[in-house]
C-alpha positions as semicolon CSV with decimal commas, in nm:
position;residue;x (nm);y (nm);z (nm)
1;X;-0,017;0,004;-0,002
2;X;0,288;0,250;0,056
3;X;0,358;0,313;-0,301
4;X;0,008;0,382;-0,373
5;X;-0,015;0,591;-0,071
6;X;0,308;0,806;-0,183
7;X;0,203;0,889;-0,532
8;X;-0,085;1,132;-0,446
9;X;0,131;1,228;-0,143
10;X;0,412;1,325;-0,370
11;X;0,185;1,530;-0,613
12;X;0,044;1,696;-0,296
13;X;0,382;1,792;-0,185
14;X;0,477;1,908;-0,509
15;X;0,166;2,147;-0,513
16;X;0,240;2,283;-0,176
17;X;0,613;2,308;-0,224
18;X;0,797;2,653;-0,268
19;X;0,935;2,730;-0,615
20;X;1,257;2,530;-0,705
21;X;1,485;2,808;-0,667
22;X;1,419;2,821;-0,293
23;X;1,447;2,467;-0,216
24;X;1,832;2,475;-0,199
25;X;1,827;2,680;0,109
26;X;1,718;2,353;0,273
27;X;2,069;2,233;0,342
28;X;2,197;2,561;0,509
29;X;1,863;2,562;0,729
30;X;1,937;2,214;0,830
31;X;2,280;2,307;0,940
32;X;2,154;2,603;1,135
33;X;1,905;2,373;1,317
34;X;2,145;2,093;1,385
35;X;2,486;2,242;1,375
36;X;2,667;1,924;1,519
37;X;2,548;1,717;1,255
38;X;2,850;1,535;1,082
39;X;2,795;1,666;0,733
40;X;2,775;2,038;0,882
41;X;3,114;2,042;1,028
42;X;3,338;2,139;0,715
43;X;3,102;2,092;0,435
44;X;2,733;2,151;0,328
45;X;2,475;1,882;0,348
46;X;2,357;1,762;0,020
47;X;2,045;1,753;-0,130
48;X;2,020;1,392;-0,110
49;X;1,921;1,412;0,271
50;X;1,562;1,461;0,179
51;X;1,552;1,401;-0,220
52;X;1,590;1,116;-0,451
53;X;1,576;1,365;-0,741
54;X;1,563;1,741;-0,736
55;X;1,451;1,772;-1,115
56;X;1,185;1,632;-1,133
57;X;1,157;1,658;-0,745
58;X;1,115;1,333;-0,568
59;X;1,173;1,275;-0,205
60;X;1,305;0,970;0,023
61;X;1,123;0,873;0,321
62;X;1,271;1,177;0,523
63;X;1,192;1,416;0,271
64;X;0,828;1,316;0,274
65;X;0,819;1,334;0,668
66;X;0,959;1,681;0,632
67;X;0,721;1,785;0,375
68;X;0,428;1,674;0,582
69;X;0,569;1,836;0,893
70;X;0,592;2,182;0,712
71;X;0,311;2,432;0,768
72;X;0,177;2,656;0,503
73;X;0,415;2,954;0,470
74;X;0,779;3,064;0,396
75;X;0,963;2,757;0,343
76;X;1,310;2,859;0,510
77;X;1,140;3,023;0,804
78;X;0,948;2,698;0,862
79;X;1,198;2,409;0,801
80;X;1,365;2,458;1,148
81;X;1,087;2,346;1,339
82;X;0,954;2,078;1,107
83;X;1,340;1,920;1,140
84;X;1,308;1,964;1,525
85;X;0,974;1,808;1,543
86;X;1,128;1,466;1,349
87;X;1,445;1,442;1,518
88;X;1,327;1,150;1,758
89;X;1,150;0,983;1,453
90;X;1,291;0,716;1,231
91;X;1,200;0,802;0,900
92;X;1,361;0,485;0,699
93;X;1,277;0,230;0,959
94;X;1,642;0,127;1,005
95;X;1,612;0,150;1,392
96;X;1,836;0,468;1,430
97;X;1,643;0,795;1,484
98;X;1,665;1,093;1,234
99;X;1,875;1,300;1,458
100;X;2,117;1,023;1,533
101;X;2,172;0,960;1,165
102;X;2,229;1,326;1,099
103;X;2,481;1,354;1,377
104;X;2,673;1,013;1,280
105;X;2,677;1,122;0,909
106;X;2,417;0,854;0,781
107;X;2,109;0,919;0,571
108;X;1,787;0,941;0,784
109;X;1,582;0,878;0,447
110;X;1,776;0,559;0,348
111;X;1,758;0,255;0,507
112;X;2,062;0,124;0,351
113;X;2,278;0,421;0,503
114;X;2,298;0,313;0,865
115;X;2,566;0,244;1,127
116;X;2,407;0,055;1,406
117;X;2,731;-0,010;1,608
118;X;2,718;0,242;1,890
119;X;2,989;0,112;2,115
120;X;3,221;0,382;2,249
121;X;3,598;0,358;2,101
122;X;3,846;0,190;2,312
123;X;4,018;0,425;2,589
124;X;4,369;0,517;2,558
125;X;4,631;0,370;2,764
126;X;4,743;0,567;3,046
127;X;4,981;0,819;2,954
128;X;4,995;0,666;2,610
129;X;4,930;0,832;2,265
130;X;4,740;0,541;2,111
131;X;4,461;0,309;2,225
132;X;4,472;-0,042;2,385
133;X;4,522;-0,298;2,149
134;X;4,725;-0,074;1,898
135;X;4,935;-0,316;1,658
136;X;5,295;-0,115;1,639
137;X;5,421;-0,391;1,395
138;X;5,107;-0,372;1,181
139;X;5,121;0,017;1,192
140;X;5,472;-0,011;1,083
141;X;5,414;-0,226;0,786
142;X;5,119;-0,021;0,676
143;X;5,301;0,321;0,680
144;X;5,616;0,153;0,483
145;X;5,363;0,068;0,206
146;X;5,149;0,401;0,218
147;X;5,444;0,640;0,254
148;X;5,780;0,451;0,138
149;X;5,608;0,271;-0,150
150;X;5,738;-0,068;-0,010
151;X;5,691;-0,329;0,241
152;X;5,939;-0,350;0,500
153;X;6,237;-0,590;0,428
154;X;6,260;-0,896;0,675
155;X;6,560;-0,728;0,848
156;X;6,389;-0,397;0,883
157;X;6,081;-0,574;1,027
158;X;6,302;-0,777;1,278
159;X;6,483;-0,451;1,375
160;X;6,158;-0,300;1,477
161;X;6,025;-0,603;1,659
162;X;6,334;-0,603;1,872
163;X;6,257;-0,208;1,976
164;X;6,127;-0,208;2,336
165;X;5,751;-0,168;2,367
166;X;5,797;0,179;2,550
167;X;6,002;0,310;2,258
168;X;5,811;0,184;1,970
169;X;5,553;0,468;1,944
170;X;5,858;0,716;1,873
171;X;6,028;0,458;1,654
172;X;5,732;0,428;1,474
173;X;5,703;0,801;1,411
174;X;6,094;0,840;1,308
175;X;6,027;0,545;1,037
176;X;5,720;0,780;0,934
177;X;5,932;1,090;0,911
178;X;6,193;0,907;0,686
179;X;5,910;0,805;0,437
180;X;5,782;1,126;0,425
181;X;6,098;1,285;0,339
182;X;6,177;1,036;0,064
183;X;6,202;1,083;-0,311
184;X;5,913;0,830;-0,361
185;X;5,661;0,989;-0,154
186;X;5,752;1,324;-0,317
187;X;5,758;1,205;-0,664
188;X;5,542;0,894;-0,677
189;X;5,305;0,866;-0,376
190;X;5,175;1,239;-0,334
191;X;5,111;1,285;-0,724
192;X;4,885;1,013;-0,750
193;X;4,684;1,206;-0,482
194;X;4,659;1,476;-0,724
195;X;4,547;1,331;-1,028
196;X;4,189;1,379;-0,994
197;X;4,266;1,725;-0,910
198;X;4,506;1,814;-1,196
199;X;4,323;1,592;-1,443
200;X;4,615;1,536;-1,688
201;X;4,578;1,432;-2,043
202;X;4,878;1,331;-2,201
203;X;4,765;1,413;-2,546
204;X;4,800;1,769;-2,486
205;X;5,070;1,762;-2,234
206;X;5,409;1,960;-2,275
207;X;5,572;1,679;-2,429
208;X;5,296;1,579;-2,678
209;X;5,413;1,427;-2,990
210;X;5,146;1,589;-3,184
211;X;5,251;1,934;-3,120
212;X;4,933;2,069;-2,942
213;X;5,025;2,219;-2,607
214;X;4,796;2,395;-2,415
215;X;4,974;2,370;-2,080
216;X;5,243;2,170;-1,879
217;X;5,076;1,997;-1,593
218;X;5,399;1,903;-1,457
219;X;5,426;2,252;-1,291
220;X;5,081;2,167;-1,102
221;X;5,241;1,819;-0,980
222;X;5,563;1,985;-0,860
223;X;5,368;2,256;-0,681
224;X;5,132;1,989;-0,525
225;X;5,445;1,783;-0,382
226;X;5,635;2,102;-0,280
227;X;5,351;2,228;-0,064
228;X;5,254;1,896;0,106
229;X;5,613;1,809;0,199
230;X;5,870;1,952;0,418
231;X;5,636;2,084;0,675
232;X;5,517;2,347;0,440
233;X;5,200;2,584;0,501
234;X;4,904;2,336;0,320
235;X;4,728;2,671;0,254
236;X;4,959;2,732;-0,026
237;X;4,771;2,480;-0,234
238;X;4,537;2,786;-0,295
239;X;4,761;3,091;-0,185
240;X;5,093;3,008;-0,364
241;X;5,203;3,326;-0,588
242;X;5,512;3,100;-0,681
243;X;5,576;2,802;-0,911
244;X;5,832;2,490;-0,845
245;X;6,079;2,350;-1,076
246;X;6,295;2,056;-1,071
247;X;6,650;2,081;-1,042
248;X;6,919;1,850;-1,213
249;X;6,940;1,614;-0,914
250;X;6,572;1,577;-0,876
251;X;6,497;1,820;-0,597
252;X;6,259;2,076;-0,625
253;X;6,291;2,441;-0,570
254;X;6,080;2,759;-0,589
255;X;6,052;2,973;-0,876
256;X;5,941;3,352;-0,846
257;X;5,817;3,556;-1,120
258;X;5,681;3,459;-1,459
259;X;5,800;3,145;-1,652
260;X;5,851;3,186;-2,036
261;X;5,728;2,873;-2,234
262;X;5,970;2,637;-2,383
263;X;5,908;2,797;-2,737
264;X;5,797;3,143;-2,859
265;X;5,429;3,135;-2,912
266;X;5,348;2,822;-2,750
267;X;5,211;2,727;-2,407
268;X;5,384;2,541;-2,138
269;X;5,523;2,831;-1,931
270;X;5,325;3,042;-1,655
271;X;5,224;3,392;-1,750
272;X;5,021;3,495;-1,492
273;X;5,157;3,788;-1,280
274;X;5,206;3,685;-0,916
275;X;4,985;3,922;-0,740
276;X;4,694;3,725;-0,937
277;X;4,815;3,387;-0,860
278;X;4,607;3,154;-0,621
279;X;4,813;2,822;-0,612
280;X;4,669;2,526;-0,788
281;X;4,380;2,707;-0,907
282;X;4,523;2,944;-1,146
283;X;4,795;2,742;-1,305
284;X;4,816;2,757;-1,687
285;X;4,708;2,405;-1,713
286;X;4,413;2,437;-1,465
287;X;4,273;2,727;-1,674
288;X;4,341;2,555;-1,987
289;X;4,171;2,222;-1,893
290;X;3,876;2,396;-1,714
291;X;3,840;2,739;-1,864
292;X;3,922;2,665;-2,239
293;X;3,703;2,901;-2,422
294;X;3,427;2,969;-2,164
295;X;3,320;3,318;-2,127
296;X;3,211;3,263;-1,786
297;X;3,441;2,998;-1,648
298;X;3,180;2,756;-1,457
299;X;3,390;2,453;-1,492
300;X;3,683;2,628;-1,348
301;X;3,503;2,733;-1,049
302;X;3,321;2,405;-1,006
303;X;3,649;2,214;-1,002
304;X;3,795;2,429;-0,753
305;X;3,521;2,389;-0,530
306;X;3,529;2,019;-0,574
307;X;3,896;1,948;-0,570
308;X;4,002;2,180;-0,276
309;X;3,660;2,217;-0,080
310;X;3,502;1,861;-0,129
311;X;3,215;2,016;-0,263
312;X;3,051;1,879;-0,601
313;X;2,780;2,077;-0,729
314;X;2,713;1,823;-1,010
315;X;2,611;1,590;-0,715
316;X;2,417;1,863;-0,522
317;X;2,690;1,911;-0,274
318;X;2,775;2,248;-0,130
319;X;2,470;2,422;-0,265
320;X;2,458;2,768;-0,089
321;X;2,219;2,962;-0,312
322;X;2,269;3,354;-0,325
323;X;1,991;3,601;-0,331
324;X;1,909;3,717;-0,681
325;X;2,132;3,456;-0,859
326;X;2,174;3,320;-1,106
327;X;2,208;3,649;-1,332
328;X;2,268;3,476;-1,626
329;X;2,505;3,727;-1,753
330;X;2,617;3,513;-2,054
331;X;2,234;3,424;-2,150
332;X;2,273;3,045;-2,128
333;X;1,930;2,986;-1,970
334;X;2,079;2,911;-1,614
335;X;1,767;3,091;-1,465
336;X;1,554;2,803;-1,565
337;X;1,372;2,615;-1,279
338;X;1,592;2,304;-1,336
339;X;1,908;2,500;-1,361
340;X;1,898;2,777;-1,104
341;X;1,902;2,580;-0,789
342;X;2,288;2,469;-0,877
343;X;2,373;2,799;-1,067
344;X;2,259;2,999;-0,778
345;X;2,571;2,892;-0,617
346;X;2,791;2,807;-0,898
347;X;2,752;3,155;-1,104
348;X;2,872;3,356;-0,791
349;X;3,191;3,145;-0,766
350;X;3,240;3,168;-1,138
351;X;3,273;3,540;-1,132
352;X;3,628;3,506;-0,940
353;X;3,771;3,329;-1,263
354;X;3,618;3,538;-1,537
355;X;3,919;3,758;-1,572
356;X;4,163;3,462;-1,636
357;X;4,202;3,373;-1,974
358;X;4,145;3,028;-2,117
359;X;4,321;2,866;-2,407
360;X;4,528;3,130;-2,593
361;X;4,856;3,005;-2,666
362;X;5,134;3,136;-2,444
363;X;4,917;3,370;-2,282
364;X;4,664;3,098;-2,157
365;X;4,600;3,155;-1,782
366;X;4,710;3,520;-1,826
367;X;4,506;3,793;-1,600
368;X;4,299;3,980;-1,853
369;X;4,063;4,267;-1,691
370;X;3,880;4,318;-2,014
371;X;3,807;3,961;-2,103
372;X;3,470;3,927;-1,955
373;X;3,348;4,256;-2,122
374;X;3,493;4,132;-2,447
375;X;3,340;3,790;-2,423
376;X;2,996;3,866;-2,264
377;X;2,756;4,111;-2,407
378;X;2,641;4,355;-2,153
379;X;2,885;4,266;-1,899
380;X;2,909;4,510;-1,598
381;X;3,201;4,459;-1,408
382;X;3,068;4,629;-1,098
383;X;2,752;4,412;-1,092
384;X;2,857;4,045;-1,058
385;X;2,977;3,964;-0,681
386;X;3,183;3,649;-0,606
387;X;3,033;3,460;-0,310
388;X;3,187;3,180;-0,135
389;X;2,991;2,983;0,155
390;X;2,708;3,236;0,140
391;X;2,941;3,543;0,186
392;X;3,093;3,806;-0,061
393;X;3,472;3,708;-0,067
394;X;3,578;4,064;-0,090
395;X;3,465;4,411;0,003
396;X;3,617;4,500;-0,373
397;X;3,344;4,497;-0,633
398;X;3,576;4,306;-0,867
399;X;3,718;4,019;-0,663
400;X;3,966;3,766;-0,832
401;X;4,060;3,413;-0,771
402;X;4,299;3,549;-0,504
403;X;4,016;3,671;-0,291
404;X;3,824;3,323;-0,368
405;X;4,135;3,161;-0,248
406;X;4,205;3,358;0,087
407;X;3,865;3,253;0,204
408;X;3,870;2,902;0,098
409;X;4,205;2,848;0,249
410;X;4,101;2,930;0,576
411;X;3,776;2,725;0,583
412;X;3,687;2,416;0,767
413;X;3,577;2,276;0,408
414;X;3,931;2,309;0,294
415;X;4,087;2,136;0,603
416;X;3,830;1,874;0,610
417;X;3,871;1,796;0,240
418;X;4,254;1,762;0,301
419;X;4,201;1,557;0,596
420;X;3,964;1,321;0,405
421;X;4,206;1,299;0,120
422;X;4,468;1,162;0,351
423;X;4,217;0,943;0,544
424;X;4,099;0,767;0,221
425;X;4,450;0,723;0,094
426;X;4,528;0,533;0,429
427;X;4,216;0,325;0,459
428;X;4,052;0,333;0,134
429;X;3,708;0,440;0,307
430;X;3,572;0,739;0,465
431;X;3,547;0,744;0,850
432;X;3,282;0,545;1,027
433;X;3,036;0,732;1,249
434;X;3,244;0,602;1,574
435;X;3,551;0,750;1,386
436;X;3,418;1,094;1,303
437;X;3,521;1,279;1,630
438;X;3,870;1,137;1,590
439;X;3,868;1,232;1,224
440;X;3,734;1,593;1,288
441;X;4,011;1,624;1,555
442;X;4,268;1,525;1,290
443;X;4,196;1,809;1,034
444;X;4,086;2,052;1,302
445;X;4,445;2,037;1,463
446;X;4,600;2,185;1,119
447;X;4,624;2,544;1,246
448;X;4,811;2,450;1,555
449;X;5,035;2,207;1,375
450;X;5,165;2,485;1,158
451;X;4,925;2,372;0,867
452;X;5,171;2,095;0,794
453;X;5,051;1,773;0,589
454;X;5,317;1,600;0,770
455;X;5,184;1,686;1,085
456;X;4,858;1,576;0,964
457;X;4,986;1,234;0,856
458;X;5,157;1,191;1,200
459;X;4,827;1,248;1,383
460;X;4,667;1,002;1,131
461;X;4,913;0,720;1,203
462;X;4,814;0,733;1,581
463;X;4,422;0,680;1,501
464;X;4,277;0,347;1,612
465;X;4,216;0,201;1,280
466;X;4,574;0,266;1,168
467;X;4,708;0,019;1,423
468;X;4,411;-0,227;1,379
469;X;4,211;-0,146;1,677
470;X;3,855;-0,231;1,611
């Protein structure tokens, strides 16, 4: 009987629901109501919390219950009370209350998304940095593979086994230090973590045999490895106003100023003036592969948002609508109901990249203030305002990618995304609900640890799961 019941219910909800452009305010209102929800600490709740589809609109069990609990009137104003009234309910019938699911990071509308194991994590040993049952031998084997690229030899493992138990923690971290300083981690391990962010295409790389060069992504890989090694400030992923070259001995070194292309008139250099640089999101390769010929570089903004803040608008993540948006400055029809929900977030992000050139030979990625006016009829540089996390990124009326990056690099979203990168690398999964407090503490410690990726990995190695604690 339930499916027959849901059809008229869905129709009635659709009739009573606010216009589609208002619906994306729901994640923001949910986090305002339940700020301790797992998905509200460092990112924005996705629409899938309530929806199975946003166009056409369709709801899961939790979304249906929320719709029934909403009184007539303003959707955003009424949503908090509706959510609070359902906190103790179990919309998907999996035995876990809606609020508990939100707090632990599972979906209250999906019975397949549940974590029924509520046992408390093991207590740490007295005066010890790790939990009881932490297997130092297993942790040593794991870190050798992850950060040195090889299993420990028989002799190395025997030497580690011979270390007195009180000294094993210090020895473990000494071995980790050696791995994090190794050429393998710098040149092989770390670059593989950057692949999805850089998105190399060999056919158009700097050494392409077909002669089509739109940028050299090796600059991007070198910058990535430089920033994430040596205890350097991870915020330079978004803030670096320099580039990194490889010396003949294989080491990396900073390069200041402009970088000429390998041949006149061809791409492969770095023509962007330092004061307009924003680390990984303004390299020539990033602009060439994302902006290309787009008047308004929506793909560029979406990739920056996804790769460095962990928010994938294409999957309805990180939707934070901006009032009055989208303006549809380039007349692409994004004000249509099926588009406006995402573009009310995406377009205000894209304005920050509008003055950076796409593919244009050796000028690819250069800063060209007049670019949007040349490509977008009626462009008014004083009108579009770059907005990130619902707030203007600068008091200026013409903010650029640097303003975007300065706000992004100080955000919980940036820190959490970096923590998730290394957590998934170590365990090939996301943290379980039981592990979320320790995971949150991991990335939240970045400021006190000097924003060092090395320090974050040292903390990760001390997590229960790294030592096999169940």
